[in-house]
MDAnalysis code that builds the backbone (N, CA, C; Angstrom):
import MDAnalysis as mda
import numpy as np

u = mda.Universe.empty(333, n_residues=111, atom_resindex=np.repeat(np.arange(111), 3), trajectory=True)
u.add_TopologyAttr("name", ["N", "CA", "C"] * 111)
u.add_TopologyAttr("resid", np.arange(1, 112))
u.add_TopologyAttr("resname", ["UNK", "UNK", "UNK", "UNK", "UNK", "UNK", "UNK", "UNK", "UNK", "UNK", "UNK", "UNK", "UNK", "UNK", "UNK", "UNK", "UNK", "UNK", "UNK", "UNK", "UNK", "UNK", "UNK", "UNK", "UNK", "UNK", "UNK", "UNK", "UNK", "UNK", "UNK", "UNK", "UNK", "UNK", "UNK", "UNK", "UNK", "UNK", "UNK", "UNK", "UNK", "UNK", "UNK", "UNK", "UNK", "UNK", "UNK", "UNK", "UNK", "UNK", "UNK", "UNK", "UNK", "UNK", "UNK", "UNK", "UNK", "UNK", "UNK", "UNK", "UNK", "UNK", "UNK", "UNK", "UNK", "UNK", "UNK", "UNK", "UNK", "UNK", "UNK", "UNK", "UNK", "UNK", "UNK", "UNK", "UNK", "UNK", "UNK", "UNK", "UNK", "UNK", "UNK", "UNK", "UNK", "UNK", "UNK", "UNK", "UNK", "UNK", "UNK", "UNK", "UNK", "UNK", "UNK", "UNK", "UNK", "UNK", "UNK", "UNK", "UNK", "UNK", "UNK", "UNK", "UNK", "UNK", "UNK", "UNK", "UNK", "UNK", "UNK"])
u.atoms.positions = np.array([
    [-21.233, 6.324, 2.341],
    [-19.664, 6.054, 2.252],
    [-18.580, 7.439, 1.701],
    [-17.316, 7.309, 2.797],
    [-16.731, 9.026, 2.726],
    [-16.365, 8.863, 1.247],
    [-15.907, 10.401, 1.003],
    [-15.668, 11.060, -0.380],
    [-14.030, 11.090, -0.464],
    [-13.745, 9.610, -1.366],
    [-12.409, 9.172, -1.649],
    [-11.773, 9.182, -3.020],
    [-11.229, 9.949, -3.412],
    [-10.385, 10.307, -4.914],
    [-9.782, 8.998, -5.316],
    [-9.653, 7.884, -4.179],
    [-9.022, 6.619, -4.652],
    [-10.154, 5.824, -5.045],
    [-11.171, 5.962, -4.557],
    [-12.089, 5.074, -5.328],
    [-12.858, 5.302, -7.031],
    [-12.255, 6.570, -7.139],
    [-12.330, 6.726, -8.685],
    [-11.209, 6.246, -9.397],
    [-10.098, 5.838, -9.007],
    [-9.109, 5.300, -9.855],
    [-9.208, 3.798, -9.750],
    [-9.297, 3.476, -10.974],
    [-9.210, 2.059, -11.590],
    [-8.081, 0.846, -10.958],
    [-8.498, 0.128, -10.829],
    [-7.337, -0.748, -10.267],
    [-5.832, -1.063, -11.266],
    [-6.290, -0.823, -12.345],
    [-5.584, -1.311, -13.191],
    [-4.425, -0.328, -13.426],
    [-4.888, 0.807, -12.656],
    [-4.033, 1.968, -12.659],
    [-2.702, 1.899, -12.050],
    [-2.512, 0.808, -11.396],
    [-1.343, -0.378, -10.289],
    [-0.664, -1.015, -11.096],
    [-1.256, -1.438, -12.071],
    [-0.159, -2.277, -12.889],
    [0.813, -1.196, -13.501],
    [0.055, -0.100, -14.144],
    [1.286, 0.957, -14.831],
    [2.105, 1.748, -13.860],
    [1.582, 1.870, -13.084],
    [2.533, 2.002, -11.633],
    [3.388, 1.060, -11.222],
    [3.282, 0.039, -11.097],
    [4.122, -1.192, -10.790],
    [5.406, -1.314, -11.467],
    [4.819, -0.985, -13.105],
    [5.636, -1.216, -14.379],
    [7.050, -0.873, -13.994],
    [7.314, 0.482, -13.093],
    [8.845, 0.821, -13.204],
    [9.329, -0.410, -12.136],
    [8.830, -1.171, -11.679],
    [9.592, -2.136, -11.086],
    [10.358, -3.434, -12.139],
    [9.881, -3.192, -13.327],
    [10.169, -4.409, -14.422],
    [11.775, -4.364, -14.555],
    [12.262, -5.446, -14.442],
    [13.803, -5.306, -14.924],
    [14.457, -4.930, -13.602],
    [14.166, -4.755, -12.665],
    [14.752, -4.276, -11.433],
    [15.252, -5.485, -10.362],
    [16.242, -5.475, -10.434],
    [16.903, -7.065, -9.623],
    [16.694, -6.799, -7.823],
    [16.269, -7.737, -7.454],
    [16.377, -7.602, -5.769],
    [17.466, -7.630, -4.609],
    [17.223, -7.140, -4.126],
    [16.738, -5.924, -3.449],
    [16.596, -4.805, -4.365],
    [15.093, -4.592, -4.735],
    [15.249, -3.038, -4.851],
    [15.806, -1.692, -4.429],
    [16.418, -0.951, -5.508],
    [17.127, 0.192, -4.805],
    [16.102, 1.578, -4.705],
    [15.967, 1.990, -3.904],
    [14.562, 2.709, -3.598],
    [15.843, 4.217, -3.639],
    [15.435, 5.175, -4.416],
    [16.056, 6.475, -4.811],
    [15.050, 7.733, -4.389],
    [14.097, 7.150, -4.335],
    [12.904, 8.380, -4.408],
    [11.591, 7.894, -4.106],
    [10.583, 9.281, -3.230],
    [9.524, 8.448, -2.777],
    [8.539, 7.821, -4.300],
    [9.105, 8.242, -5.187],
    [8.582, 7.800, -6.427],
    [8.859, 6.379, -7.133],
    [9.688, 5.777, -6.450],
    [10.157, 4.114, -6.202],
    [9.506, 3.678, -5.030],
    [9.173, 4.426, -4.099],
    [8.410, 3.808, -2.817],
    [6.711, 3.202, -3.369],
    [6.350, 4.060, -4.577],
    [5.364, 4.300, -4.635],
    [5.342, 3.296, -5.661],
    [6.122, 3.315, -6.500],
    [5.859, 1.903, -7.729],
    [6.476, 0.496, -6.792],
    [6.957, 0.345, -5.753],
    [6.989, -0.830, -5.159],
    [5.577, -1.255, -4.649],
    [5.021, -0.282, -3.622],
    [3.922, -0.247, -3.130],
    [2.629, -0.855, -4.523],
    [3.001, 0.040, -5.396],
    [1.907, -0.381, -6.337],
    [2.169, -2.099, -6.691],
    [3.013, -2.045, -6.869],
    [3.823, -3.671, -7.522],
    [3.341, -4.827, -6.388],
    [3.502, -4.271, -5.285],
    [2.834, -5.321, -4.259],
    [1.390, -5.401, -4.356],
    [0.901, -4.412, -4.279],
    [-0.681, -3.839, -4.665],
    [-1.256, -5.090, -5.980],
    [-0.568, -4.803, -7.185],
    [-1.287, -5.505, -8.071],
    [-1.164, -7.031, -7.653],
    [0.037, -7.381, -7.673],
    [0.060, -8.667, -7.489],
    [-0.986, -9.003, -6.483],
    [-1.653, -8.869, -5.058],
    [-2.937, -8.673, -4.461],
    [-3.882, -9.063, -4.948],
    [-4.124, -7.733, -5.871],
    [-5.027, -7.426, -6.492],
    [-5.243, -9.113, -7.860],
    [-3.981, -9.371, -8.599],
    [-4.508, -10.415, -9.019],
    [-4.730, -11.635, -9.020],
    [-3.785, -11.916, -7.375],
    [-4.312, -12.669, -6.518],
    [-5.835, -13.260, -6.135],
    [-6.661, -11.746, -5.917],
    [-7.794, -11.828, -5.023],
    [-8.774, -11.945, -6.332],
    [-8.562, -11.421, -7.546],
    [-9.667, -11.459, -8.494],
    [-10.031, -9.953, -8.787],
    [-9.263, -8.706, -7.837],
    [-9.643, -7.273, -7.952],
    [-8.927, -6.706, -8.939],
    [-7.796, -7.538, -10.003],
    [-7.319, -6.494, -11.111],
    [-7.685, -6.575, -12.409],
    [-9.491, -5.975, -12.485],
    [-10.231, -5.574, -13.313],
    [-10.436, -3.487, -12.991],
    [-10.892, -3.212, -14.165],
    [-11.252, -1.891, -14.411],
    [-12.179, -1.612, -13.885],
    [-12.947, -2.406, -13.360],
    [-14.216, -1.740, -12.755],
    [-13.702, -1.497, -11.180],
    [-12.750, -2.577, -10.386],
    [-12.953, -2.234, -9.136],
    [-11.596, -0.932, -9.158],
    [-11.821, -0.601, -8.006],
    [-11.219, 0.909, -7.769],
    [-9.764, 0.504, -6.883],
    [-8.873, 1.400, -6.446],
    [-7.710, 1.114, -5.635],
    [-8.081, 1.398, -4.283],
    [-9.188, 2.454, -4.021],
    [-9.530, 2.052, -3.059],
    [-10.115, 0.780, -2.360],
    [-10.467, -0.038, -3.292],
    [-11.264, -1.317, -2.953],
    [-10.015, -2.332, -2.380],
    [-8.982, -1.837, -3.213],
    [-7.886, -3.141, -3.135],
    [-7.151, -2.556, -1.963],
    [-6.815, -1.262, -1.615],
    [-6.288, -0.968, -0.885],
    [-7.074, -1.468, 0.573],
    [-8.327, -0.964, 0.903],
    [-9.283, -1.526, 2.073],
    [-8.928, -2.765, 2.385],
    [-9.505, -3.920, 1.151],
    [-8.963, -5.669, 1.424],
    [-7.770, -5.607, 1.952],
    [-6.620, -5.346, 1.293],
    [-5.467, -5.412, 1.622],
    [-5.044, -5.438, 3.215],
    [-5.612, -3.914, 3.719],
    [-5.498, -3.640, 5.160],
    [-6.553, -4.384, 5.881],
    [-7.334, -4.710, 5.570],
    [-8.527, -5.651, 6.414],
    [-7.391, -6.986, 6.469],
    [-6.518, -7.217, 5.312],
    [-6.256, -8.805, 5.065],
    [-4.898, -8.970, 6.232],
    [-4.249, -7.292, 6.445],
    [-3.456, -7.135, 7.169],
    [-3.746, -7.255, 8.304],
    [-4.928, -6.690, 9.233],
    [-5.468, -6.896, 10.625],
    [-5.723, -8.376, 11.013],
    [-6.125, -9.559, 10.000],
    [-5.975, -10.497, 9.850],
    [-4.662, -11.524, 10.429],
    [-4.002, -10.673, 9.841],
    [-2.361, -11.059, 9.915],
    [-1.698, -10.959, 11.281],
    [-2.025, -9.502, 11.742],
    [-1.816, -9.512, 13.054],
    [-2.561, -10.044, 14.081],
    [-3.511, -10.523, 13.892],
    [-4.408, -10.720, 14.702],
    [-4.023, -12.385, 15.190],
    [-3.472, -12.575, 14.103],
    [-2.701, -14.462, 14.000],
    [-1.200, -14.335, 14.539],
    [-0.632, -13.324, 14.409],
    [0.622, -13.458, 15.230],
    [1.033, -12.616, 16.759],
    [-0.004, -11.804, 17.330],
    [-0.548, -12.028, 18.392],
    [-0.293, -12.484, 19.141],
    [-0.199, -13.203, 20.171],
    [-0.219, -14.288, 21.263],
    [-1.534, -14.118, 22.466],
    [-1.450, -12.577, 22.129],
    [-2.288, -12.071, 23.302],
    [-3.747, -11.633, 22.539],
    [-4.090, -12.054, 21.423],
    [-5.121, -11.286, 20.408],
    [-5.385, -10.057, 20.836],
    [-4.319, -9.117, 20.806],
    [-4.749, -7.934, 20.602],
    [-3.914, -7.206, 19.129],
    [-4.545, -8.003, 18.351],
    [-3.882, -7.593, 16.585],
    [-4.381, -6.348, 16.465],
    [-5.656, -5.878, 16.919],
    [-6.231, -4.374, 16.140],
    [-5.174, -3.430, 16.871],
    [-4.787, -3.798, 18.036],
    [-3.770, -2.790, 18.701],
    [-2.276, -2.733, 18.071],
    [-2.259, -3.729, 17.873],
    [-0.735, -4.005, 17.185],
    [-0.843, -3.354, 15.883],
    [-1.540, -3.548, 14.961],
    [-1.821, -2.960, 13.744],
    [-1.863, -1.186, 13.945],
    [-2.496, -0.700, 14.930],
    [-2.993, 0.359, 15.413],
    [-1.498, 0.974, 15.653],
    [-0.400, 0.464, 16.490],
    [0.729, 1.012, 16.441],
    [1.666, 1.108, 15.601],
    [1.741, -0.010, 14.626],
    [2.187, 0.280, 13.319],
    [1.788, 1.079, 12.694],
    [0.543, 1.492, 12.297],
    [0.156, 2.653, 11.682],
    [0.922, 3.747, 12.044],
    [0.242, 3.816, 13.482],
    [1.208, 5.225, 13.579],
    [2.588, 5.455, 13.353],
    [3.510, 4.025, 13.583],
    [4.847, 4.100, 12.909],
    [5.113, 4.738, 12.074],
    [4.077, 3.854, 10.819],
    [4.178, 4.151, 9.738],
    [3.731, 5.571, 9.273],
    [3.339, 6.220, 9.943],
    [2.509, 7.428, 9.334],
    [4.129, 8.483, 10.021],
    [4.775, 8.389, 10.669],
    [5.766, 8.753, 11.505],
    [6.843, 9.089, 10.474],
    [7.287, 7.248, 9.390],
    [7.929, 7.281, 8.735],
    [7.448, 7.979, 7.445],
    [6.141, 8.558, 7.203],
    [5.966, 8.510, 6.009],
    [5.965, 10.299, 5.689],
    [5.691, 11.411, 7.271],
    [5.797, 12.148, 7.367],
    [7.434, 12.435, 7.285],
    [8.462, 11.998, 7.730],
    [9.718, 12.090, 7.472],
    [10.240, 12.084, 6.338],
    [9.567, 11.444, 5.389],
    [9.959, 10.831, 4.043],
    [9.535, 12.222, 3.550],
    [8.414, 12.584, 3.538],
    [7.611, 14.364, 2.764],
    [8.373, 15.088, 3.419],
    [9.093, 15.252, 4.658],
    [9.559, 16.602, 5.078],
    [8.772, 17.012, 5.836],
    [9.023, 18.287, 6.564],
    [8.459, 19.106, 7.402],
    [6.916, 19.672, 6.844],
    [7.235, 20.305, 5.220],
    [6.274, 21.010, 4.571],
    [5.285, 20.376, 4.045],
    [5.382, 19.020, 4.101],
    [4.712, 17.802, 3.555],
    [5.004, 17.964, 1.383],
    [6.153, 18.341, 1.215],
    [6.691, 17.796, -0.172],
    [7.395, 16.318, -0.071],
    [7.552, 15.815, -0.900],
    [8.096, 14.516, -0.882],
    [9.824, 15.235, -1.269],
    [10.602, 14.415, -0.407],
    [11.917, 14.205, -0.683],
    [12.546, 13.372, -1.794],
    [13.709, 13.598, -1.665],
    [14.364, 12.640, -3.081],
    [14.998, 11.608, -2.402],
])
């Protein structure tokens, strides 16, 4: 197994991070990258609850890995040519570009 700091973070941390979304009306207003993190934690916490991974003994790493695997299944189902993995990889590359833009040129998060 690879050395991953997310592996040491208990899944229940997502619930705390998602707490920033409590009481916000939809659509959620994104004012900073912290808001993006809270929104993502909220989605992952719902996923963890629905799959039974919402325990202290589970890690954030496990939840993200399972969620990504499920996204691969979704891409596979949605791609009529059976190129779900290629589609997913293309989406991941685009997501990386968005992340880099949101963090700025020097890797610092933008507000």
